[in-house]
All heavy atoms as TSV, in Angstrom:
chain	resi	resn	atom	element	x	y	z
A	1	MET	N	N	24.324	9.778	-131.720
A	1	MET	CA	C	24.705	9.385	-130.380
A	1	MET	C	C	25.753	8.284	-130.464
A	1	MET	O	O	25.575	7.297	-131.172
A	1	MET	CB	C	23.460	8.902	-129.622
A	1	MET	CG	C	23.798	8.338	-128.269
A	1	MET	SD	S	22.365	7.802	-127.317
A	1	MET	CE	C	22.076	6.171	-128.002
A	2	GLN	N	N	26.819	8.435	-129.692
A	2	GLN	CA	C	27.813	7.407	-129.627
A	2	GLN	C	C	27.324	6.291	-128.720
A	2	GLN	O	O	26.511	6.511	-127.825
A	2	GLN	CB	C	29.118	7.949	-129.079
A	2	GLN	CG	C	29.821	8.896	-130.018
A	2	GLN	CD	C	31.158	9.340	-129.456
A	2	GLN	OE1	O	31.352	9.380	-128.257
A	2	GLN	NE2	N	32.068	9.651	-130.351
A	3	SER	N	N	27.797	5.094	-128.980
A	3	SER	CA	C	27.384	3.971	-128.131
A	3	SER	C	C	28.582	3.058	-127.889
A	3	SER	O	O	29.621	3.182	-128.519
A	3	SER	CB	C	26.248	3.193	-128.791
A	3	SER	OG	O	26.721	2.575	-129.990
A	4	THR	N	N	28.381	2.164	-126.958
A	4	THR	CA	C	29.402	1.161	-126.648
A	4	THR	C	C	28.690	-0.126	-126.262
A	4	THR	O	O	27.481	-0.133	-126.040
A	4	THR	CB	C	30.319	1.657	-125.503
A	4	THR	OG1	O	31.391	0.748	-125.360
A	4	THR	CG2	C	29.572	1.770	-124.195
A	5	SER	N	N	29.420	-1.188	-126.188
A	5	SER	CA	C	28.834	-2.470	-125.809
A	5	SER	C	C	29.143	-2.780	-124.347
A	5	SER	O	O	30.185	-2.409	-123.826
A	5	SER	CB	C	29.409	-3.589	-126.677
A	5	SER	OG	O	29.078	-3.390	-128.023
A	6	VAL	N	N	28.200	-3.470	-123.717
A	6	VAL	CA	C	28.372	-3.929	-122.349
A	6	VAL	C	C	28.056	-5.415	-122.331
A	6	VAL	O	O	27.016	-5.830	-122.846
A	6	VAL	CB	C	27.416	-3.164	-121.388
A	6	VAL	CG1	C	27.541	-3.718	-119.989
A	6	VAL	CG2	C	27.710	-1.682	-121.441
A	7	ARG	N	N	28.936	-6.192	-121.750
A	7	ARG	CA	C	28.698	-7.640	-121.702
A	7	ARG	C	C	27.867	-7.980	-120.467
A	7	ARG	O	O	28.234	-7.601	-119.363
A	7	ARG	CB	C	29.998	-8.392	-121.676
A	7	ARG	CG	C	30.761	-8.292	-122.964
A	7	ARG	CD	C	31.910	-9.293	-122.982
A	7	ARG	NE	N	32.611	-9.242	-124.235
A	7	ARG	CZ	C	32.256	-9.943	-125.320
A	7	ARG	NH1	N	31.218	-10.750	-125.287
A	7	ARG	NH2	N	32.939	-9.844	-126.435
A	8	ILE	N	N	26.756	-8.658	-120.688
A	8	ILE	CA	C	25.900	-9.119	-119.606
A	8	ILE	C	C	25.526	-10.567	-119.902
A	8	ILE	O	O	25.586	-11.026	-121.040
A	8	ILE	CB	C	24.611	-8.249	-119.438
A	8	ILE	CG1	C	23.818	-8.195	-120.750
A	8	ILE	CG2	C	24.978	-6.862	-118.982
A	8	ILE	CD1	C	22.491	-7.458	-120.637
A	9	ASP	N	N	25.124	-11.273	-118.852
A	9	ASP	CA	C	24.761	-12.670	-119.055
A	9	ASP	C	C	23.425	-12.778	-119.805
A	9	ASP	O	O	22.665	-11.812	-119.898
A	9	ASP	CB	C	24.724	-13.420	-117.713
A	9	ASP	CG	C	23.681	-12.840	-116.776
A	9	ASP	OD1	O	22.490	-13.178	-116.945
A	9	ASP	OD2	O	24.065	-12.036	-115.919
A	10	VAL	N	N	23.180	-13.956	-120.329
A	10	VAL	CA	C	21.998	-14.174	-121.160
A	10	VAL	C	C	20.702	-13.912	-120.411
A	10	VAL	O	O	19.773	-13.287	-120.937
A	10	VAL	CB	C	22.015	-15.600	-121.742
A	10	VAL	CG1	C	20.739	-15.909	-122.489
A	10	VAL	CG2	C	23.222	-15.794	-122.652
A	11	ALA	N	N	20.618	-14.360	-119.178
A	11	ALA	CA	C	19.393	-14.165	-118.390
A	11	ALA	C	C	19.119	-12.663	-118.158
A	11	ALA	O	O	17.966	-12.221	-118.287
A	11	ALA	CB	C	19.491	-14.892	-117.062
A	12	THR	N	N	20.151	-11.911	-117.845
A	12	THR	CA	C	19.978	-10.474	-117.645
A	12	THR	C	C	19.560	-9.790	-118.937
A	12	THR	O	O	18.694	-8.911	-118.948
A	12	THR	CB	C	21.282	-9.849	-117.101
A	12	THR	OG1	O	21.622	-10.484	-115.868
A	12	THR	CG2	C	21.126	-8.353	-116.871
A	13	HIS	N	N	20.159	-10.198	-120.039
A	13	HIS	CA	C	19.793	-9.632	-121.342
A	13	HIS	C	C	18.342	-9.923	-121.670
A	13	HIS	O	O	17.610	-9.053	-122.130
A	13	HIS	CB	C	20.707	-10.200	-122.441
A	13	HIS	CG	C	20.470	-9.593	-123.776
A	13	HIS	ND1	N	19.792	-10.237	-124.779
A	13	HIS	CD2	C	20.807	-8.365	-124.254
A	13	HIS	CE1	C	19.713	-9.444	-125.827
A	13	HIS	NE2	N	20.333	-8.304	-125.547
A	14	ARG	N	N	17.915	-11.148	-121.408
A	14	ARG	CA	C	16.524	-11.518	-121.660
A	14	ARG	C	C	15.572	-10.672	-120.820
A	14	ARG	O	O	14.571	-10.155	-121.292
A	14	ARG	CB	C	16.367	-13.025	-121.365
A	14	ARG	CG	C	15.037	-13.590	-121.751
A	14	ARG	CD	C	14.938	-15.112	-121.612
A	14	ARG	NE	N	15.852	-15.719	-120.645
A	14	ARG	CZ	C	16.899	-16.483	-120.980
A	14	ARG	NH1	N	17.152	-16.760	-122.242
A	14	ARG	NH2	N	17.657	-17.023	-120.035
A	15	GLU	N	N	15.907	-10.497	-119.538
A	15	GLU	CA	C	15.079	-9.687	-118.633
A	15	GLU	C	C	15.064	-8.230	-119.075
A	15	GLU	O	O	14.021	-7.565	-119.045
A	15	GLU	CB	C	15.584	-9.808	-117.202
A	15	GLU	CG	C	14.786	-9.017	-116.184
A	15	GLU	CD	C	13.373	-9.535	-115.984
A	15	GLU	OE1	O	13.092	-10.693	-116.349
A	15	GLU	OE2	O	12.554	-8.780	-115.441
A	16	LEU	N	N	16.193	-7.721	-119.491
A	16	LEU	CA	C	16.295	-6.347	-119.959
A	16	LEU	C	C	15.423	-6.129	-121.194
A	16	LEU	O	O	14.708	-5.132	-121.291
A	16	LEU	CB	C	17.770	-6.001	-120.258
A	16	LEU	CG	C	18.082	-4.589	-120.678
A	16	LEU	CD1	C	17.598	-3.562	-119.660
A	16	LEU	CD2	C	19.574	-4.460	-120.884
A	17	LYS	N	N	15.481	-7.050	-122.128
A	17	LYS	CA	C	14.644	-6.946	-123.330
A	17	LYS	C	C	13.162	-7.016	-122.961
A	17	LYS	O	O	12.341	-6.266	-123.528
A	17	LYS	CB	C	14.994	-8.047	-124.319
A	17	LYS	CG	C	16.308	-7.792	-125.037
A	17	LYS	CD	C	16.698	-8.920	-125.961
A	17	LYS	CE	C	15.714	-9.092	-127.088
A	17	LYS	NZ	N	16.132	-10.100	-128.071
A	18	HIS	N	N	12.834	-7.859	-122.002
A	18	HIS	CA	C	11.434	-7.972	-121.569
A	18	HIS	C	C	10.946	-6.669	-120.935
A	18	HIS	O	O	9.876	-6.157	-121.249
A	18	HIS	CB	C	11.279	-9.142	-120.587
A	18	HIS	CG	C	9.930	-9.211	-119.962
A	18	HIS	ND1	N	8.813	-9.673	-120.644
A	18	HIS	CD2	C	9.485	-8.867	-118.733
A	18	HIS	CE1	C	7.755	-9.598	-119.848
A	18	HIS	NE2	N	8.154	-9.117	-118.670
A	19	LEU	N	N	11.768	-6.104	-120.026
A	19	LEU	CA	C	11.413	-4.845	-119.387
A	19	LEU	C	C	11.253	-3.733	-120.432
A	19	LEU	O	O	10.298	-2.936	-120.340
A	19	LEU	CB	C	12.470	-4.441	-118.366
A	19	LEU	CG	C	12.495	-5.215	-117.066
A	19	LEU	CD1	C	13.751	-4.854	-116.273
A	19	LEU	CD2	C	11.255	-4.924	-116.259
A	20	ALA	N	N	12.158	-3.679	-121.370
A	20	ALA	CA	C	12.085	-2.658	-122.425
A	20	ALA	C	C	10.781	-2.791	-123.201
A	20	ALA	O	O	10.102	-1.792	-123.468
A	20	ALA	CB	C	13.289	-2.765	-123.339
A	21	ALA	N	N	10.411	-4.011	-123.538
A	21	ALA	CA	C	9.189	-4.224	-124.302
A	21	ALA	C	C	7.951	-3.834	-123.501
A	21	ALA	O	O	7.046	-3.155	-124.010
A	21	ALA	CB	C	9.081	-5.687	-124.734
A	22	VAL	N	N	7.927	-4.222	-122.237
A	22	VAL	CA	C	6.787	-3.899	-121.373
A	22	VAL	C	C	6.643	-2.392	-121.189
A	22	VAL	O	O	5.531	-1.860	-121.139
A	22	VAL	CB	C	6.946	-4.587	-120.003
A	22	VAL	CG1	C	5.968	-4.046	-118.985
A	22	VAL	CG2	C	6.784	-6.096	-120.144
A	23	MET	N	N	7.766	-1.702	-121.129
A	23	MET	CA	C	7.751	-0.260	-120.892
A	23	MET	C	C	7.719	0.540	-122.195
A	23	MET	O	O	7.763	1.775	-122.178
A	23	MET	CB	C	8.987	0.127	-120.065
A	23	MET	CG	C	8.997	-0.529	-118.693
A	23	MET	SD	S	10.525	-0.258	-117.785
A	23	MET	CE	C	10.349	1.478	-117.396
A	24	ALA	N	N	7.648	-0.163	-123.337
A	24	ALA	CA	C	7.635	0.472	-124.659
A	24	ALA	C	C	8.847	1.397	-124.830
A	24	ALA	O	O	8.736	2.546	-125.251
A	24	ALA	CB	C	6.320	1.221	-124.904
A	25	MET	N	N	10.008	0.881	-124.454
A	25	MET	CA	C	11.245	1.637	-124.546
A	25	MET	C	C	12.270	0.786	-125.296
A	25	MET	O	O	12.100	-0.420	-125.418
A	25	MET	CB	C	11.777	1.972	-123.153
A	25	MET	CG	C	10.851	2.793	-122.293
A	25	MET	SD	S	11.424	2.954	-120.578
A	25	MET	CE	C	12.766	4.111	-120.779
A	26	THR	N	N	13.325	1.423	-125.732
A	26	THR	CA	C	14.442	0.661	-126.275
A	26	THR	C	C	15.240	0.086	-125.125
A	26	THR	O	O	15.104	0.529	-123.972
A	26	THR	CB	C	15.364	1.549	-127.129
A	26	THR	OG1	O	16.012	2.501	-126.283
A	26	THR	CG2	C	14.595	2.264	-128.240
A	27	VAL	N	N	16.113	-0.867	-125.436
A	27	VAL	CA	C	16.969	-1.434	-124.406
A	27	VAL	C	C	17.877	-0.334	-123.852
A	27	VAL	O	O	18.084	-0.233	-122.653
A	27	VAL	CB	C	17.782	-2.624	-124.971
A	27	VAL	CG1	C	18.877	-3.051	-124.002
A	27	VAL	CG2	C	16.853	-3.803	-125.272
A	28	GLY	N	N	18.412	0.503	-124.710
A	28	GLY	CA	C	19.267	1.595	-124.279
A	28	GLY	C	C	18.547	2.560	-123.342
A	28	GLY	O	O	19.116	2.992	-122.329
A	29	GLU	N	N	17.299	2.901	-123.668
A	29	GLU	CA	C	16.515	3.786	-122.817
A	29	GLU	C	C	16.257	3.133	-121.467
A	29	GLU	O	O	16.278	3.797	-120.425
A	29	GLU	CB	C	15.186	4.140	-123.492
A	29	GLU	CG	C	15.324	5.043	-124.681
A	29	GLU	CD	C	14.050	5.147	-125.511
A	29	GLU	OE1	O	13.179	4.244	-125.432
A	29	GLU	OE2	O	13.914	6.143	-126.238
A	30	THR	N	N	16.006	1.830	-121.484
A	30	THR	CA	C	15.743	1.111	-120.247
A	30	THR	C	C	16.987	1.070	-119.355
A	30	THR	O	O	16.891	1.293	-118.145
A	30	THR	CB	C	15.281	-0.328	-120.563
A	30	THR	OG1	O	14.162	-0.256	-121.446
A	30	THR	CG2	C	14.873	-1.075	-119.315
A	31	VAL	N	N	18.143	0.866	-119.945
A	31	VAL	CA	C	19.385	0.877	-119.193
A	31	VAL	C	C	19.615	2.282	-118.615
A	31	VAL	O	O	19.992	2.446	-117.441
A	31	VAL	CB	C	20.580	0.435	-120.047
A	31	VAL	CG1	C	21.903	0.698	-119.338
A	31	VAL	CG2	C	20.434	-1.008	-120.434
A	32	SER	N	N	19.404	3.320	-119.419
A	32	SER	CA	C	19.574	4.698	-118.942
A	32	SER	C	C	18.658	4.987	-117.764
A	32	SER	O	O	19.084	5.610	-116.780
A	32	SER	CB	C	19.308	5.688	-120.068
A	32	SER	OG	O	20.293	5.589	-121.062
A	33	LEU	N	N	17.406	4.543	-117.852
A	33	LEU	CA	C	16.462	4.740	-116.774
A	33	LEU	C	C	16.903	3.998	-115.515
A	33	LEU	O	O	16.847	4.534	-114.408
A	33	LEU	CB	C	15.059	4.285	-117.195
A	33	LEU	CG	C	13.957	4.408	-116.155
A	33	LEU	CD1	C	13.765	5.864	-115.729
A	33	LEU	CD2	C	12.655	3.834	-116.702
A	34	ALA	N	N	17.373	2.782	-115.694
A	34	ALA	CA	C	17.832	1.993	-114.548
A	34	ALA	C	C	19.037	2.665	-113.867
A	34	ALA	O	O	19.078	2.753	-112.630
A	34	ALA	CB	C	18.205	0.576	-114.991
A	35	VAL	N	N	19.964	3.162	-114.648
A	35	VAL	CA	C	21.118	3.859	-114.088
A	35	VAL	C	C	20.677	5.108	-113.349
A	35	VAL	O	O	21.139	5.382	-112.233
A	35	VAL	CB	C	22.148	4.203	-115.187
A	35	VAL	CG1	C	23.214	5.140	-114.671
A	35	VAL	CG2	C	22.756	2.921	-115.754
A	36	ARG	N	N	19.751	5.861	-113.922
A	36	ARG	CA	C	19.241	7.080	-113.274
A	36	ARG	C	C	18.570	6.748	-111.948
A	36	ARG	O	O	18.803	7.416	-110.939
A	36	ARG	CB	C	18.266	7.791	-114.205
A	36	ARG	CG	C	17.646	9.037	-113.635
A	36	ARG	CD	C	16.682	9.677	-114.630
A	36	ARG	NE	N	15.888	10.704	-114.033
A	36	ARG	CZ	C	16.226	11.984	-113.956
A	36	ARG	NH1	N	17.377	12.375	-114.483
A	36	ARG	NH2	N	15.437	12.867	-113.395
A	37	ARG	N	N	17.753	5.714	-111.932
A	37	ARG	CA	C	17.059	5.335	-110.695
A	37	ARG	C	C	18.016	4.812	-109.629
A	37	ARG	O	O	17.852	5.082	-108.448
A	37	ARG	CB	C	15.952	4.317	-111.001
A	37	ARG	CG	C	14.796	4.982	-111.734
A	37	ARG	CD	C	13.634	4.059	-111.888
A	37	ARG	NE	N	12.540	4.752	-112.564
A	37	ARG	CZ	C	11.452	4.135	-112.987
A	37	ARG	NH1	N	11.273	2.869	-112.805
A	37	ARG	NH2	N	10.515	4.837	-113.594
A	38	LEU	N	N	19.034	4.069	-110.050
A	38	LEU	CA	C	20.049	3.614	-109.093
A	38	LEU	C	C	20.769	4.816	-108.489
A	38	LEU	O	O	21.032	4.862	-107.282
A	38	LEU	CB	C	21.043	2.693	-109.769
A	38	LEU	CG	C	20.560	1.272	-110.028
A	38	LEU	CD1	C	21.549	0.538	-110.939
A	38	LEU	CD2	C	20.382	0.509	-108.720
A	39	ARG	N	N	21.108	5.801	-109.325
A	39	ARG	CA	C	21.770	7.004	-108.832
A	39	ARG	C	C	20.886	7.755	-107.869
A	39	ARG	O	O	21.321	8.249	-106.826
A	39	ARG	CB	C	22.188	7.903	-110.008
A	39	ARG	CG	C	22.877	9.157	-109.601
A	39	ARG	CD	C	24.243	8.878	-108.966
A	39	ARG	NE	N	24.849	10.156	-108.561
A	39	ARG	CZ	C	25.340	10.392	-107.374
A	39	ARG	NH1	N	25.347	9.459	-106.458
A	39	ARG	NH2	N	25.849	11.563	-107.077
A	40	GLN	N	N	19.579	7.856	-108.187
A	40	GLN	CA	C	18.642	8.534	-107.291
A	40	GLN	C	C	18.539	7.790	-105.960
A	40	GLN	O	O	18.476	8.431	-104.904
A	40	GLN	CB	C	17.264	8.641	-107.944
A	40	GLN	CG	C	17.224	9.642	-109.076
A	40	GLN	CD	C	15.911	9.612	-109.838
A	40	GLN	OE1	O	15.193	8.618	-109.836
A	40	GLN	NE2	N	15.606	10.718	-110.515
A	41	ASP	N	N	18.530	6.480	-105.999
A	41	ASP	CA	C	18.513	5.690	-104.752
A	41	ASP	C	C	19.767	5.959	-103.939
A	41	ASP	O	O	19.691	6.102	-102.700
A	41	ASP	CB	C	18.430	4.189	-105.054
A	41	ASP	CG	C	17.059	3.753	-105.525
A	41	ASP	OD1	O	16.090	4.547	-105.432
A	41	ASP	OD2	O	16.946	2.587	-105.986
A	42	GLN	N	N	20.903	6.064	-104.613
A	42	GLN	CA	C	22.172	6.338	-103.919
A	42	GLN	C	C	22.128	7.727	-103.273
A	42	GLN	O	O	22.526	7.894	-102.121
A	42	GLN	CB	C	23.332	6.254	-104.907
A	42	GLN	CG	C	24.688	6.466	-104.282
A	42	GLN	CD	C	25.791	6.413	-105.309
A	42	GLN	OE1	O	25.623	6.813	-106.447
A	42	GLN	NE2	N	26.935	5.909	-104.897
A	43	ILE	N	N	21.627	8.705	-103.985
A	43	ILE	CA	C	21.514	10.064	-103.435
A	43	ILE	C	C	20.581	10.065	-102.233
A	43	ILE	O	O	20.859	10.685	-101.222
A	43	ILE	CB	C	21.036	11.055	-104.516
A	43	ILE	CG1	C	22.123	11.244	-105.581
A	43	ILE	CG2	C	20.633	12.397	-103.916
A	43	ILE	CD1	C	21.655	11.984	-106.824
A	44	GLY	N	N	19.461	9.351	-102.356
A	44	GLY	CA	C	18.520	9.263	-101.238
A	44	GLY	C	C	19.154	8.648	-100.002
A	44	GLY	O	O	18.946	9.130	-98.888
A	45	ALA	N	N	19.935	7.610	-100.194
A	45	ALA	CA	C	20.632	6.966	-99.064
A	45	ALA	C	C	21.611	7.941	-98.428
A	45	ALA	O	O	21.718	8.007	-97.205
A	45	ALA	CB	C	21.344	5.708	-99.512
A	46	GLU	N	N	22.313	8.708	-99.245
A	46	GLU	CA	C	23.258	9.696	-98.707
A	46	GLU	C	C	22.518	10.775	-97.921
A	46	GLU	O	O	23.005	11.215	-96.864
A	46	GLU	CB	C	24.055	10.334	-99.844
A	46	GLU	CG	C	25.052	9.365	-100.499
A	46	GLU	CD	C	25.666	9.932	-101.768
A	46	GLU	OE1	O	25.447	11.128	-102.088
A	46	GLU	OE2	O	26.376	9.173	-102.433
A	47	LEU	N	N	21.374	11.176	-98.404
A	47	LEU	CA	C	20.593	12.218	-97.704
A	47	LEU	C	C	20.005	11.716	-96.386
A	47	LEU	O	O	19.801	12.495	-95.460
A	47	LEU	CB	C	19.489	12.753	-98.606
A	47	LEU	CG	C	19.946	13.585	-99.802
A	47	LEU	CD1	C	18.785	13.876	-100.743
A	47	LEU	CD2	C	20.599	14.870	-99.340
A	48	ARG	N	N	19.712	10.413	-96.307
A	48	ARG	CA	C	19.159	9.838	-95.080
A	48	ARG	C	C	20.225	9.553	-94.034
A	48	ARG	O	O	19.914	9.348	-92.859
A	48	ARG	CB	C	18.401	8.545	-95.400
A	48	ARG	CG	C	17.085	8.768	-96.108
A	48	ARG	CD	C	16.285	7.476	-96.234
A	48	ARG	NE	N	16.995	6.430	-96.959
A	48	ARG	CZ	C	16.977	6.298	-98.300
A	48	ARG	NH1	N	16.291	7.151	-99.033
A	48	ARG	NH2	N	17.647	5.327	-98.886
A	49	ALA	N	N	21.478	9.527	-94.440
A	49	ALA	CA	C	22.575	9.193	-93.521
A	49	ALA	C	C	22.753	10.301	-92.490
A	49	ALA	O	O	22.460	11.477	-92.733
A	49	ALA	CB	C	23.882	9.011	-94.308
A	50	ASP	N	N	23.218	9.906	-91.300
A	50	ASP	CA	C	23.502	10.876	-90.253
A	50	ASP	C	C	24.596	11.835	-90.713
A	50	ASP	O	O	25.504	11.453	-91.462
A	50	ASP	CB	C	23.960	10.157	-88.980
A	50	ASP	CG	C	22.837	9.357	-88.328
A	50	ASP	OD1	O	21.651	9.694	-88.571
A	50	ASP	OD2	O	23.157	8.409	-87.593
A	51	LEU	N	N	24.520	13.063	-90.220
A	51	LEU	CA	C	25.556	14.053	-90.533
A	51	LEU	C	C	26.850	13.700	-89.787
A	51	LEU	O	O	26.815	13.207	-88.672
A	51	LEU	CB	C	25.095	15.436	-90.121
A	51	LEU	CG	C	23.861	15.987	-90.811
A	51	LEU	CD1	C	23.486	17.344	-90.251
A	51	LEU	CD2	C	24.036	16.069	-92.317
A	52	ASP	N	N	27.974	13.992	-90.445
A	52	ASP	CA	C	29.242	13.791	-89.737
A	52	ASP	C	C	29.537	15.056	-88.923
A	52	ASP	O	O	28.782	16.031	-88.934
A	52	ASP	CB	C	30.384	13.460	-90.696
A	52	ASP	CG	C	30.704	14.550	-91.690
A	52	ASP	OD1	O	30.445	15.742	-91.424
A	52	ASP	OD2	O	31.215	14.216	-92.783
A	53	GLU	N	N	30.628	15.055	-88.178
A	53	GLU	CA	C	30.958	16.168	-87.275
A	53	GLU	C	C	31.114	17.480	-88.025
A	53	GLU	O	O	30.644	18.517	-87.567
A	53	GLU	CB	C	32.224	15.857	-86.499
A	53	GLU	CG	C	32.047	14.766	-85.460
A	53	GLU	CD	C	33.331	14.487	-84.706
A	53	GLU	OE1	O	34.202	15.376	-84.638
A	53	GLU	OE2	O	33.451	13.378	-84.189
A	54	VAL	N	N	31.752	17.450	-89.174
A	54	VAL	CA	C	31.988	18.671	-89.961
A	54	VAL	C	C	30.647	19.246	-90.450
A	54	VAL	O	O	30.410	20.439	-90.363
A	54	VAL	CB	C	32.948	18.408	-91.130
A	54	VAL	CG1	C	33.042	19.612	-92.065
A	54	VAL	CG2	C	34.311	17.995	-90.617
A	55	GLU	N	N	29.786	18.378	-90.961
A	55	GLU	CA	C	28.475	18.841	-91.451
A	55	GLU	C	C	27.651	19.422	-90.329
A	55	GLU	O	O	26.999	20.467	-90.475
A	55	GLU	CB	C	27.735	17.689	-92.131
A	55	GLU	CG	C	28.395	17.223	-93.414
A	55	GLU	CD	C	27.865	15.889	-93.902
A	55	GLU	OE1	O	27.485	15.035	-93.082
A	55	GLU	OE2	O	27.858	15.707	-95.120
A	56	SER	N	N	27.648	18.752	-89.157
A	56	SER	CA	C	26.889	19.242	-88.007
A	56	SER	C	C	27.434	20.592	-87.543
A	56	SER	O	O	26.658	21.529	-87.266
A	56	SER	CB	C	26.965	18.251	-86.842
A	56	SER	OG	O	26.280	17.076	-87.187
A	57	ALA	N	N	28.748	20.724	-87.495
A	57	ALA	CA	C	29.350	21.988	-87.077
A	57	ALA	C	C	29.014	23.106	-88.044
A	57	ALA	O	O	28.691	24.245	-87.629
A	57	ALA	CB	C	30.853	21.838	-86.961
A	58	TRP	N	N	29.014	22.826	-89.309
A	58	TRP	CA	C	28.687	23.813	-90.314
A	58	TRP	C	C	27.250	24.292	-90.168
A	58	TRP	O	O	26.956	25.464	-90.219
A	58	TRP	CB	C	28.920	23.237	-91.713
A	58	TRP	CG	C	28.714	24.225	-92.809
A	58	TRP	CD1	C	29.623	25.127	-93.282
A	58	TRP	CD2	C	27.515	24.408	-93.578
A	58	TRP	NE1	N	29.057	25.882	-94.283
A	58	TRP	CE2	C	27.755	25.459	-94.489
A	58	TRP	CE3	C	26.264	23.824	-93.558
A	58	TRP	CZ2	C	26.808	25.922	-95.382
A	58	TRP	CZ3	C	25.295	24.284	-94.459
A	58	TRP	CH2	C	25.594	25.299	-95.376
A	59	LEU	N	N	26.335	23.343	-89.926
A	59	LEU	CA	C	24.931	23.711	-89.782
A	59	LEU	C	C	24.672	24.485	-88.506
A	59	LEU	O	O	23.750	25.320	-88.454
A	59	LEU	CB	C	24.057	22.453	-89.810
A	59	LEU	CG	C	23.868	21.818	-91.185
A	59	LEU	CD1	C	23.111	20.492	-91.048
A	59	LEU	CD2	C	23.123	22.735	-92.123
A	60	GLU	N	N	25.440	24.252	-87.482
A	60	GLU	CA	C	25.242	24.906	-86.182
A	60	GLU	C	C	26.096	26.182	-86.044
A	60	GLU	O	O	26.012	26.857	-85.024
A	60	GLU	CB	C	25.597	23.927	-85.075
A	60	GLU	CG	C	24.641	22.730	-85.028
A	60	GLU	CD	C	25.103	21.639	-84.097
A	60	GLU	OE1	O	26.113	21.829	-83.395
A	60	GLU	OE2	O	24.457	20.579	-84.092
A	61	ALA	N	N	26.854	26.526	-87.065
A	61	ALA	CA	C	27.753	27.677	-86.976
A	61	ALA	C	C	26.965	28.980	-86.844
A	61	ALA	O	O	25.876	29.144	-87.412
A	61	ALA	CB	C	28.623	27.749	-88.214
A	62	ASP	N	N	27.510	29.897	-86.069
A	62	ASP	CA	C	26.936	31.213	-85.903
A	62	ASP	C	C	27.377	32.067	-87.076
A	62	ASP	O	O	28.564	32.368	-87.223
A	62	ASP	CB	C	27.414	31.831	-84.580
A	62	ASP	CG	C	26.792	33.193	-84.333
A	62	ASP	OD1	O	25.844	33.589	-85.062
A	62	ASP	OD2	O	27.265	33.872	-83.407
A	63	LEU	N	N	26.466	32.440	-87.931
A	63	LEU	CA	C	26.798	33.194	-89.143
A	63	LEU	C	C	26.797	34.692	-88.914
A	63	LEU	O	O	27.100	35.447	-89.835
A	63	LEU	CB	C	25.820	32.816	-90.267
A	63	LEU	CG	C	25.778	31.337	-90.661
A	63	LEU	CD1	C	24.722	31.106	-91.720
A	63	LEU	CD2	C	27.153	30.902	-91.134
A	64	GLY	N	N	26.449	35.123	-87.729
A	64	GLY	CA	C	26.340	36.544	-87.466
A	64	GLY	C	C	27.549	37.107	-86.853
A	64	GLY	O	O	28.181	38.045	-86.969
């Protein structure tokens, strides 16, 4: 697996290491999980948002 470095402040690094230890995961796995959950939260917010005019029109279109 390829990897790269990300610069974070000391307090965040300490918290990340703590979370990883508590969850019995590596730091990399913990970061991946956090990114996945943030993306899921973003998708959820998009799904909860009101439909725009184009989306509403598409849903109400007569397909017959």
